[in-house]
MMTF fields as JSON, N, C-alpha, C and O atoms, coordinates in Angstrom:
{
  "mmtfVersion": "1.0.0",
  "mmtfProducer": "UNKNOWN",
  "numBonds": 471,
  "numAtoms": 472,
  "numGroups": 118,
  "numChains": 1,
  "numModels": 1,
  "chainsPerModel": [1],
  "groupsPerChain": [118],
  "chainIdList": ["A"],
  "bondAtomList": [4, 2, 8, 6, 12, 10, 16, 14, 20, 18, 24, 22, 28, 26, 32, 30, 36, 34, 40, 38, 44, 42, 48, 46, 52, 50, 56, 54, 60, 58, 64, 62, 68, 66, 72, 70, 76, 74, 80, 78, 84, 82, 88, 86, 92, 90, 96, 94, 100, 98, 104, 102, 108, 106, 112, 110, 116, 114, 120, 118, 124, 122, 128, 126, 132, 130, 136, 134, 140, 138, 144, 142, 148, 146, 152, 150, 156, 154, 160, 158, 164, 162, 168, 166, 172, 170, 176, 174, 180, 178, 184, 182, 188, 186, 192, 190, 196, 194, 200, 198, 204, 202, 208, 206, 212, 210, 216, 214, 220, 218, 224, 222, 228, 226, 232, 230, 236, 234, 240, 238, 244, 242, 248, 246, 252, 250, 256, 254, 260, 258, 264, 262, 268, 266, 272, 270, 276, 274, 280, 278, 284, 282, 288, 286, 292, 290, 296, 294, 300, 298, 304, 302, 308, 306, 312, 310, 316, 314, 320, 318, 324, 322, 328, 326, 332, 330, 336, 334, 340, 338, 344, 342, 348, 346, 352, 350, 356, 354, 360, 358, 364, 362, 368, 366, 372, 370, 376, 374, 380, 378, 384, 382, 388, 386, 392, 390, 396, 394, 400, 398, 404, 402, 408, 406, 412, 410, 416, 414, 420, 418, 424, 422, 428, 426, 432, 430, 436, 434, 440, 438, 444, 442, 448, 446, 452, 450, 456, 454, 460, 458, 464, 462, 468, 466],
  "bondOrderList": [1, 1, 1, 1, 1, 1, 1, 1, 1, 1, 1, 1, 1, 1, 1, 1, 1, 1, 1, 1, 1, 1, 1, 1, 1, 1, 1, 1, 1, 1, 1, 1, 1, 1, 1, 1, 1, 1, 1, 1, 1, 1, 1, 1, 1, 1, 1, 1, 1, 1, 1, 1, 1, 1, 1, 1, 1, 1, 1, 1, 1, 1, 1, 1, 1, 1, 1, 1, 1, 1, 1, 1, 1, 1, 1, 1, 1, 1, 1, 1, 1, 1, 1, 1, 1, 1, 1, 1, 1, 1, 1, 1, 1, 1, 1, 1, 1, 1, 1, 1, 1, 1, 1, 1, 1, 1, 1, 1, 1, 1, 1, 1, 1, 1, 1, 1, 1],
  "groupList": [{"groupName": "MET", "atomNameList": ["N", "CA", "C", "O"], "elementList": ["N", "C", "C", "O"], "formalChargeList": [0, 0, 0, 0], "bondAtomList": [1, 0, 2, 1, 3, 2], "bondOrderList": [1, 1, 2], "singleLetterCode": "M", "chemCompType": "L-PEPTIDE LINKING"}, {"groupName": "SER", "atomNameList": ["N", "CA", "C", "O"], "elementList": ["N", "C", "C", "O"], "formalChargeList": [0, 0, 0, 0], "bondAtomList": [1, 0, 2, 1, 3, 2], "bondOrderList": [1, 1, 2], "singleLetterCode": "S", "chemCompType": "L-PEPTIDE LINKING"}, {"groupName": "VAL", "atomNameList": ["N", "CA", "C", "O"], "elementList": ["N", "C", "C", "O"], "formalChargeList": [0, 0, 0, 0], "bondAtomList": [1, 0, 2, 1, 3, 2], "bondOrderList": [1, 1, 2], "singleLetterCode": "V", "chemCompType": "L-PEPTIDE LINKING"}, {"groupName": "PRO", "atomNameList": ["N", "CA", "C", "O"], "elementList": ["N", "C", "C", "O"], "formalChargeList": [0, 0, 0, 0], "bondAtomList": [1, 0, 2, 1, 3, 2], "bondOrderList": [1, 1, 2], "singleLetterCode": "P", "chemCompType": "L-PEPTIDE LINKING"}, {"groupName": "ASP", "atomNameList": ["N", "CA", "C", "O"], "elementList": ["N", "C", "C", "O"], "formalChargeList": [0, 0, 0, 0], "bondAtomList": [1, 0, 2, 1, 3, 2], "bondOrderList": [1, 1, 2], "singleLetterCode": "D", "chemCompType": "L-PEPTIDE LINKING"}, {"groupName": "HIS", "atomNameList": ["N", "CA", "C", "O"], "elementList": ["N", "C", "C", "O"], "formalChargeList": [0, 0, 0, 0], "bondAtomList": [1, 0, 2, 1, 3, 2], "bondOrderList": [1, 1, 2], "singleLetterCode": "H", "chemCompType": "L-PEPTIDE LINKING"}, {"groupName": "TYR", "atomNameList": ["N", "CA", "C", "O"], "elementList": ["N", "C", "C", "O"], "formalChargeList": [0, 0, 0, 0], "bondAtomList": [1, 0, 2, 1, 3, 2], "bondOrderList": [1, 1, 2], "singleLetterCode": "Y", "chemCompType": "L-PEPTIDE LINKING"}, {"groupName": "ALA", "atomNameList": ["N", "CA", "C", "O"], "elementList": ["N", "C", "C", "O"], "formalChargeList": [0, 0, 0, 0], "bondAtomList": [1, 0, 2, 1, 3, 2], "bondOrderList": [1, 1, 2], "singleLetterCode": "A", "chemCompType": "L-PEPTIDE LINKING"}, {"groupName": "LYS", "atomNameList": ["N", "CA", "C", "O"], "elementList": ["N", "C", "C", "O"], "formalChargeList": [0, 0, 0, 0], "bondAtomList": [1, 0, 2, 1, 3, 2], "bondOrderList": [1, 1, 2], "singleLetterCode": "K", "chemCompType": "L-PEPTIDE LINKING"}, {"groupName": "GLY", "atomNameList": ["N", "CA", "C", "O"], "elementList": ["N", "C", "C", "O"], "formalChargeList": [0, 0, 0, 0], "bondAtomList": [1, 0, 2, 1, 3, 2], "bondOrderList": [1, 1, 2], "singleLetterCode": "G", "chemCompType": "PEPTIDE LINKING"}, {"groupName": "ASN", "atomNameList": ["N", "CA", "C", "O"], "elementList": ["N", "C", "C", "O"], "formalChargeList": [0, 0, 0, 0], "bondAtomList": [1, 0, 2, 1, 3, 2], "bondOrderList": [1, 1, 2], "singleLetterCode": "N", "chemCompType": "L-PEPTIDE LINKING"}, {"groupName": "ILE", "atomNameList": ["N", "CA", "C", "O"], "elementList": ["N", "C", "C", "O"], "formalChargeList": [0, 0, 0, 0], "bondAtomList": [1, 0, 2, 1, 3, 2], "bondOrderList": [1, 1, 2], "singleLetterCode": "I", "chemCompType": "L-PEPTIDE LINKING"}, {"groupName": "LEU", "atomNameList": ["N", "CA", "C", "O"], "elementList": ["N", "C", "C", "O"], "formalChargeList": [0, 0, 0, 0], "bondAtomList": [1, 0, 2, 1, 3, 2], "bondOrderList": [1, 1, 2], "singleLetterCode": "L", "chemCompType": "L-PEPTIDE LINKING"}, {"groupName": "GLN", "atomNameList": ["N", "CA", "C", "O"], "elementList": ["N", "C", "C", "O"], "formalChargeList": [0, 0, 0, 0], "bondAtomList": [1, 0, 2, 1, 3, 2], "bondOrderList": [1, 1, 2], "singleLetterCode": "Q", "chemCompType": "L-PEPTIDE LINKING"}, {"groupName": "ARG", "atomNameList": ["N", "CA", "C", "O"], "elementList": ["N", "C", "C", "O"], "formalChargeList": [0, 0, 0, 0], "bondAtomList": [1, 0, 2, 1, 3, 2], "bondOrderList": [1, 1, 2], "singleLetterCode": "R", "chemCompType": "L-PEPTIDE LINKING"}, {"groupName": "GLU", "atomNameList": ["N", "CA", "C", "O"], "elementList": ["N", "C", "C", "O"], "formalChargeList": [0, 0, 0, 0], "bondAtomList": [1, 0, 2, 1, 3, 2], "bondOrderList": [1, 1, 2], "singleLetterCode": "E", "chemCompType": "L-PEPTIDE LINKING"}, {"groupName": "THR", "atomNameList": ["N", "CA", "C", "O"], "elementList": ["N", "C", "C", "O"], "formalChargeList": [0, 0, 0, 0], "bondAtomList": [1, 0, 2, 1, 3, 2], "bondOrderList": [1, 1, 2], "singleLetterCode": "T", "chemCompType": "L-PEPTIDE LINKING"}, {"groupName": "PHE", "atomNameList": ["N", "CA", "C", "O"], "elementList": ["N", "C", "C", "O"], "formalChargeList": [0, 0, 0, 0], "bondAtomList": [1, 0, 2, 1, 3, 2], "bondOrderList": [1, 1, 2], "singleLetterCode": "F", "chemCompType": "L-PEPTIDE LINKING"}],
  "groupTypeList": [0, 1, 2, 1, 3, 4, 5, 3, 6, 1, 3, 7, 8, 3, 7, 9, 10, 5, 11, 6, 2, 1, 9, 7, 12, 1, 2, 4, 8, 4, 6, 13, 3, 2, 9, 9, 14, 14, 15, 7, 12, 4, 7, 7, 12, 4, 14, 0, 16, 15, 14, 12, 7, 16, 2, 9, 9, 14, 2, 15, 13, 12, 2, 8, 12, 2, 6, 6, 2, 16, 4, 2, 1, 12, 14, 15, 15, 7, 10, 13, 13, 17, 15, 4, 14, 12, 1, 7, 7, 14, 3, 7, 14, 16, 17, 2, 9, 2, 3, 4, 12, 3, 6, 9, 7, 1, 2, 15, 11, 4, 7, 11, 7, 6, 2, 15, 15, 9],
  "groupIdList": [1, 2, 3, 4, 5, 6, 7, 8, 9, 10, 11, 12, 13, 14, 15, 16, 17, 18, 19, 20, 21, 22, 23, 24, 25, 26, 27, 28, 29, 30, 31, 32, 33, 34, 35, 36, 37, 38, 39, 40, 41, 42, 43, 44, 45, 46, 47, 48, 49, 50, 51, 52, 53, 54, 55, 56, 57, 58, 59, 60, 61, 62, 63, 64, 65, 66, 67, 68, 69, 70, 71, 72, 73, 74, 75, 76, 77, 78, 79, 80, 81, 82, 83, 84, 85, 86, 87, 88, 89, 90, 91, 92, 93, 94, 95, 96, 97, 98, 99, 100, 101, 102, 103, 104, 105, 106, 107, 108, 109, 110, 111, 112, 113, 114, 115, 116, 117, 118],
  "secStructList": [7, 7, 7, 7, 1, 1, 7, 7, 1, 7, 1, 3, 3, 3, 3, 6, 6, 3, 3, 3, 3, 3, 3, 3, 3, 1, 5, 7, 6, 6, 7, 7, 5, 7, 7, 1, 2, 2, 2, 2, 2, 2, 2, 2, 2, 2, 2, 2, 2, 2, 2, 2, 2, 2, 6, 6, 7, 7, 6, 6, 6, 3, 3, 3, 3, 3, 3, 3, 3, 1, 7, 4, 4, 4, 2, 2, 2, 2, 2, 2, 2, 2, 2, 2, 2, 2, 6, 6, 6, 7, 7, 3, 3, 3, 3, 3, 3, 7, 1, 7, 7, 4, 4, 4, 7, 1, 3, 3, 3, 3, 3, 3, 3, 3, 7, 7, 7, 7],
  "xCoordList": [9.111, 10.213, 11.198, 10.984, 12.439, 13.504, 14.228, 13.704, 15.476, 16.112, 17.081, 17.747, 17.019, 18.016, 18.623, 18.494, 19.606, 20.145, 19.028, 19.273, 18.141, 17.156, 16.063, 15.525, 15.774, 15.398, 15.974, 15.645, 17.024, 17.617, 17.302, 18.07, 15.664, 15.309, 14.776, 14.7, 14.371, 13.462, 11.935, 11.239, 11.344, 10.034, 9.135, 8.196, 9.411, 8.777, 9.944, 11.029, 9.748, 10.773, 9.944, 8.919, 10.363, 9.731, 10.655, 11.828, 9.991, 10.723, 9.912, 8.797, 10.565, 9.289, 8.441, 8.587, 7.273, 5.776, 5.318, 4.302, 5.947, 5.601, 6.028, 7.215, 5.252, 6.05, 5.598, 4.452, 6.704, 6.409, 6.474, 7.2, 6.004, 5.728, 6.138, 5.619, 7.037, 7.532, 6.131, 5.213, 6.211, 5.349, 5.095, 6.005, 3.999, 3.874, 2.742, 1.794, 3.021, 2.602, 1.791, 2.016, 0.495, -0.259, 0.337, -0.241, 1.286, 2.078, 1.757, 0.869, 2.472, 2.206, 3.361, 4.072, 4.133, 5.237, 6.202, 7.284, 6.053, 6.997, 7.294, 8.11, 6.38, 6.38, 5.807, 6.064, 4.839, 3.876, 2.779, 2.535, 2.291, 1.033, -0.105, -0.233, -1.09, -2.212, -3.279, -3.102, -4.111, -5.039, -6.244, -6.252, -7.376, -8.548, -8.645, -7.739, -9.788, -9.782, -9.538, -8.569, -10.267, -10.604, -9.298, -8.472, -8.952, -8.052, -6.944, -6.394, -6.416, -5.276, -5.091, -4.008, -6.269, -6.153, -5.737, -4.996, -6.316, -6.263, -4.861, -4.305, -4.204, -2.996, -2.257, -1.697, -2.108, -1.667, -1.844, -0.947, -2.982, -3.106, -2.54, -2.026, -2.612, -1.786, -0.268, 0.353, 0.192, 1.551, 1.88, 2.751, 1.445, 1.595, 1.557, 2.461, 0.068, 0.286, 1.016, 0.857, 1.885, 2.983, 3.994, 4.465, 4.264, 5.787, 5.415, 6.21, 4.141, 3.968, 4.428, 5.381, 3.683, 4.021, 5.79, 6.298, 6.298, 7.945, 8.273, 8.906, 7.793, 7.98, 7.16, 7.288, 6.472, 5.402, 4.232, 3.835, 3.72, 2.67, 1.537, 1.557, 0.37, -0.869, -1.993, -2.095, -2.609, -3.484, -4.432, -5.093, -4.672, -5.444, -4.696, -5.29, -3.543, -2.692, -2.353, -1.831, -2.885, -2.652, -3.454, -4.643, -2.867, -3.495, -3.198, -3.425, -2.624, -2.553, -2.347, -1.414, -2.942, -2.345, -2.239, -2.785, -1.507, -1.414, -1.696, -1.186, -2.711, -2.632, -2.2, -2.452, -1.411, -1.222, -1.471, -1.033, -2.251, -2.988, -3.056, -3.355, -2.889, -2.682, -4.063, -4.067, -5.298, -6.638, -7.57, -8.157, -7.614, -8.576, -10.03, -10.786, -10.195, -11.75, -11.601, -12.544, -10.886, -10.613, -10.966, -11.08, -11.123, -11.567, -12.922, -12.912, -13.875, -15.072, -14.424, -14.959, -13.809, -13.706, -12.452, -12.217, -11.771, -10.774, -11.502, -11.177, -13.009, -13.722, -14.365, -14.441, -14.921, -15.241, -14.298, -14.775, -13.232, -12.146, -11.612, -11.113, -11.897, -11.623, -12.984, -12.862, -14.577, -15.417, -14.693, -14.448, -14.37, -14.86, -13.284, -13.56, -12.208, -11.083, -10.383, -9.392, -10.868, -10.154, -11.026, -10.594, -12.229, -13.151, -12.736, -12.758, -12.445, -11.811, -10.856, -10.844, -9.828, -8.463, -8.843, -8.315, -9.985, -10.359, -8.944, -8.793, -8.097, -6.992, -7.602, -8.585, -6.806, -6.609, -6.034, -5.04, -6.838, -6.196, -5.813, -6.296, -5.144, -4.84, -4.834, -4.439, -5.316, -5.543, -4.908, -5.43, -4.113, -3.382, -3.443, -3.534, -3.38, -3.322, -1.728, -1.162, -1.349, 0.292, -0.101, -1.039, 1.152, 1.22, 1.588, 1.263, 2.394, 2.681, 3.356, 3.486, 3.65, 4.117, 5.01, 4.692, 6.059, 7.276, 6.36, 5.228, 7.051, 6.611, 5.179, 4.648, 4.715, 3.278, 2.336, 1.147, 2.808, 1.429, 0.664, 1.215, -0.737, -1.536, -1.959, -2.678, -1.451, -1.846, -0.475, 0.331, -0.391, 0.929, 0.23, -0.64, 0.443, 0.16, 1.156, 1.529, 1.452, 2.465, 1.392, 0.218, 2.253, 1.324, 2.284, 3.507, 1.282, 2.103, 1.12, -0.104, 1.837, 0.919, 1.498, 2.66, 0.808, 1.115, 0.998, -0.081, 1.999, 1.888, 2.031, 2.798, 0.985, 1.167, 2.002, 2.139, 2.677, 3.812, 3.207, 2.107, 3.792, 3.242, 3.417, 2.829],
  "yCoordList": [7.916, 7.163, 7.257, 7.57, 6.872, 6.997, 5.832, 4.85, 5.681, 4.56, 4.238, 5.123, 3.264, 2.565, 1.741, 0.947, 1.523, -0.271, -1.361, -2.557, -1.026, -2.171, -2.293, -3.377, -1.011, -1.069, -0.519, 0.618, -1.256, -0.366, 0.016, 0.43, -0.263, 0.001, 1.34, 1.966, 1.869, 2.807, 2.875, 2.068, 3.837, 3.559, 3.556, 2.759, 4.762, 4.95, 5.01, 5.245, 4.747, 4.908, 5.514, 4.945, 6.648, 7.266, 6.618, 6.889, 5.926, 5.744, 6.193, 5.727, 7.245, 7.757, 8.307, 9.319, 7.772, 8.588, 7.598, 7.86, 6.703, 6.08, 5.737, 5.413, 5.644, 5.829, 4.422, 4.236, 3.469, 2.127, 2.302, 3.23, 1.767, 1.781, 0.678, -0.303, 0.531, -0.598, -1.109, -0.366, -2.176, -2.886, -2.314, -2.454, -1.731, -0.962, -2.105, -2.604, -2.353, -3.276, -2.296, -1.089, -3.212, -2.793, -2.684, -3.332, -2.0, -1.652, -0.269, 0.289, 0.379, 1.787, 2.263, 1.278, 3.437, 4.005, 3.26, 3.231, 2.485, 1.969, 0.306, -0.418, -0.254, -1.23, -2.453, -3.643, -1.78, -2.856, -3.321, -2.519, -4.176, -4.77, -3.847, -3.362, -3.494, -2.919, -4.298, -5.365, -4.03, -5.148, -4.445, -3.322, -5.454, -4.733, -5.208, -5.062, -5.824, -5.862, -4.807, -4.886, -3.859, -2.575, -1.971, -1.761, -1.674, -1.126, -1.374, -0.364, -2.442, -3.333, -2.78, -2.495, -2.615, -2.264, -0.928, -0.605, -0.137, 1.419, 1.81, 2.816, 1.015, 1.465, 0.959, 1.895, -0.182, -0.339, 0.793, 1.63, 0.924, 2.149, 3.354, 4.099, 3.589, 4.897, 4.746, 5.495, 3.875, 3.727, 3.667, 4.475, 2.979, 2.968, 4.501, 5.014, 5.257, 6.49, 7.629, 8.788, 7.254, 7.846, 7.753, 8.664, 6.636, 6.151, 7.014, 7.846, 6.821, 7.415, 8.765, 9.224, 9.484, 11.091, 11.554, 12.65, 10.537, 10.728, 11.474, 12.499, 10.819, 11.324, 12.319, 12.545, 12.83, 13.688, 13.106, 13.719, 11.834, 10.925, 11.405, 11.942, 11.047, 11.437, 9.99, 9.384, 9.772, 8.59, 8.961, 7.951, 9.702, 9.841, 9.383, 9.302, 9.138, 8.736, 7.125, 6.495, 6.701, 5.129, 4.371, 4.567, 3.736, 2.38, 1.046, 0.255, 0.852, -0.766, -1.011, -0.325, -1.81, -1.993, -3.759, -4.528, -4.068, -5.265, -5.283, -4.523, -6.301, -6.607, -7.814, -8.552, -8.115, -9.331, -9.253, -8.513, -10.169, -10.649, -12.029, -13.12, -11.923, -13.211, -14.01, -15.076, -13.301, -13.766, -13.23, -12.148, -14.191, -13.748, -13.3, -12.714, -13.777, -13.223, -11.656, -11.199, -11.069, -9.643, -8.833, -7.61, -9.791, -9.066, -8.285, -7.203, -8.491, -7.714, -6.637, -5.641, -6.28, -5.15, -4.215, -3.007, -5.39, -4.5, -3.79, -2.645, -4.569, -3.908, -2.564, -1.605, -2.497, -1.696, -0.326, 0.803, -0.514, 0.337, 1.136, 2.247, 0.222, 1.06, 1.974, 3.021, 1.316, 2.368, 3.559, 4.513, 3.714, 4.33, 5.32, 6.52, 5.126, 5.965, 5.847, 6.541, 5.017, 4.898, 5.19, 5.304, 5.327, 5.446, 6.591, 6.157, 7.675, 8.3, 8.062, 8.428, 7.259, 6.93, 5.248, 4.781, 4.708, 3.408, 2.655, 2.48, 2.333, 1.628, 0.044, -0.32, -0.801, -1.958, -2.634, -2.306, -3.594, -4.429, -5.847, -6.443, -6.353, -8.201, -8.273, -7.43, -9.37, -9.544, -11.027, -11.906, -11.374, -12.479, -12.642, -11.725, -14.001, -14.896, -15.298, -15.709, -14.961, -15.486, -15.87, -15.555, -16.855, -17.275, -16.324, -16.514, -15.276, -14.453, -13.173, -13.022, -12.558, -11.146, -10.406, -10.567, -9.635, -9.006, -8.347, -7.925, -8.312, -7.505, -8.162, -7.764, -9.414, -9.828, -9.038, -9.013, -8.436, -7.686, -8.358, -9.39, -8.357, -8.948, -8.467, -9.08, -7.362, -6.604, -6.101, -5.722, -6.225, -5.413, -4.963, -5.701, -3.887, -3.313, -2.602, -1.484, -2.906, -2.012, -1.49, -1.827, -0.402, 0.139, 0.596, 0.528, 1.066, 1.442, 2.924, 2.91, 3.89, 5.094, 5.599, 5.236, 6.59, 7.033, 8.448, 8.984, 9.083, 10.889, 11.019, 10.381, 12.115, 12.444, 13.655, 14.313, 13.887, 14.858, 15.999, 16.014, 17.318, 18.207, 19.241, 20.322],
  "zCoordList": [5.473, 5.624, 4.453, 3.282, 5.129, 4.091, 4.031, 4.558, 3.436, 3.05, 4.568, 5.106, 4.925, 6.066, 6.037, 5.105, 7.07, 7.105, 7.355, 7.197, 7.64, 8.262, 6.896, 6.669, 5.965, 4.6, 3.638, 3.302, 2.949, 1.963, 0.568, -0.3, 0.504, -0.705, -0.705, 0.353, -1.887, -1.765, -1.58, -2.196, -0.728, -0.672, -1.508, -1.533, -2.537, -3.979, -4.704, -4.172, -6.281, -7.11, -8.249, -8.623, -8.804, -10.102, -11.399, -11.655, -11.937, -13.443, -14.574, -14.806, -15.387, -16.531, -16.111, -15.425, -16.417, -15.923, -14.692, -14.048, -14.468, -13.469, -12.308, -12.331, -10.729, -9.728, -8.919, -8.508, -8.765, -8.037, -6.645, -6.289, -5.907, -4.149, -3.825, -4.359, -2.995, -2.239, -1.347, -1.001, -1.154, -0.133, 1.359, 2.176, 1.713, 2.783, 3.575, 2.968, 4.85, 5.783, 6.697, 6.783, 7.587, 8.142, 9.746, 10.619, 10.024, 11.204, 11.47, 10.826, 12.452, 13.272, 13.021, 12.823, 12.883, 13.113, 13.689, 13.102, 14.964, 15.866, 15.227, 15.796, 13.76, 13.078, 13.813, 13.632, 14.82, 15.697, 14.647, 13.745, 14.657, 14.113, 14.332, 15.456, 13.239, 13.898, 13.963, 13.376, 14.611, 14.925, 14.227, 13.723, 14.316, 13.188, 11.904, 11.084, 11.649, 10.258, 9.355, 8.599, 9.334, 8.459, 8.997, 8.108, 10.124, 10.893, 10.2, 9.76, 9.95, 9.074, 7.884, 7.373, 7.398, 5.971, 5.644, 4.716, 6.547, 6.198, 6.835, 6.392, 7.933, 8.087, 6.791, 6.22, 6.203, 4.785, 4.113, 4.013, 3.603, 2.702, 3.028, 2.194, 4.249, 4.897, 4.635, 3.882, 5.212, 4.912, 3.446, 3.122, 2.56, 1.104, 0.522, -0.139, 0.982, 0.514, 1.13, 0.747, 2.171, 2.491, 1.522, 0.842, 1.526, 0.465, -0.704, -1.142, -1.254, -2.609, -2.432, -3.062, -1.48, -1.271, -1.209, -1.446, -0.886, -0.63, -2.214, -2.469, -2.833, -4.593, -5.212, -6.415, -4.63, -4.75, -5.704, -6.695, -5.284, -5.91, -5.088, -3.981, -5.994, -5.039, -5.373, -6.44, -4.298, -4.554, -5.805, -6.045, -6.445, -7.6, -8.951, -10.027, -8.807, -9.764, -9.908, -10.828, -8.568, -8.876, -9.991, -10.244, -10.438, -11.189, -11.248, -12.164, -10.097, -10.009, -8.538, -8.12, -7.556, -6.238, -6.184, -6.975, -5.194, -4.619, -3.481, -2.657, -3.17, -1.282, -1.417, -2.369, -0.305, 0.265, 1.705, 2.586, 1.693, 3.0, 3.927, 3.441, 4.66, 5.539, 5.905, 6.521, 5.409, 5.92, 4.505, 4.534, 3.224, 2.209, 2.374, 1.599, 3.675, 4.058, 4.453, 5.099, 4.246, 4.077, 2.885, 2.801, 1.939, 0.624, 0.866, 0.278, 1.443, 1.466, 2.354, 1.865, 3.11, 4.042, 2.879, 2.897, 1.862, 0.81, 0.082, -0.233, -0.442, -1.481, -0.991, -1.759, 0.563, 0.896, 1.211, 1.103, 1.518, 1.199, -0.124, -0.299, -0.829, -2.152, -2.593, -3.228, -2.077, -2.433, -1.598, -2.336, -0.53, 0.299, 0.02, 0.013, -0.134, -0.172, -1.625, -1.852, -2.558, -3.894, -4.939, -6.086, -4.667, -5.624, -6.762, -7.914, -6.644, -7.741, -8.651, -9.826, -7.902, -8.581, -9.527, -10.536, -8.631, -9.265, -10.085, -11.294, -9.056, -9.78, -9.815, -9.17, -10.703, -10.767, -9.509, -8.861, -9.326, -7.812, -8.002, -8.965, -7.339, -7.236, -5.751, -4.945, -5.564, -4.009, -3.703, -4.39, -3.006, -2.75, -1.302, -0.486, -1.034, 0.528, 0.128, -0.885, 1.439, 1.898, 3.217, 3.949, 3.346, 4.907, 6.438, 7.61, 5.773, 6.798, 6.392, 5.178, 6.901, 6.398, 7.426, 8.605, 7.164, 8.32, 9.315, 9.076, 10.554, 11.735, 12.489, 13.526, 11.507, 12.148, 11.528, 11.847, 10.706, 9.782, 9.331, 8.945, 9.081, 8.084, 6.736, 5.947, 6.582, 5.017, 4.889, 5.739, 3.156, 2.728, 1.638, 1.175, 1.135, -0.177, -1.151, -0.795, -1.876, -3.433, -4.236, -4.392, -4.791, -5.637, -7.005, -7.131, -7.934, -9.288, -9.79, -9.921, -9.967, -10.047, -11.329, -11.508, -12.568, -13.35, -13.361, -13.107, -13.63, -13.236, -14.91, -15.631, -15.326, -16.977, -16.785, -15.754, -18.263, -18.498, -18.561, -19.112, -17.986, -18.127, -16.968, -17.01]
}
């Protein structure tokens, strides 16, 4: 994903030893919302991982994630997702309920990664 007229911000932005990743939604490549609870969580995490990779970042470098969800009962599935996909990085996480998200998505994830010098 690159900067576009619809999305004039950077998908991910390095700053010093950190990478700040813009919010990634639970949508497919055509911006259609992904259905299903775990499927939506995985789609948002996949989009976030793709954005992180645009500047050479990796999941193992994640230090903080913020989940914005339209249904806070997704917390248990999000915890399972952490165990399944983020156990090596074990980043900090914030889980926030919101009334709605762009494109009808049910999940949005933003992130901060730390890249060691060297």
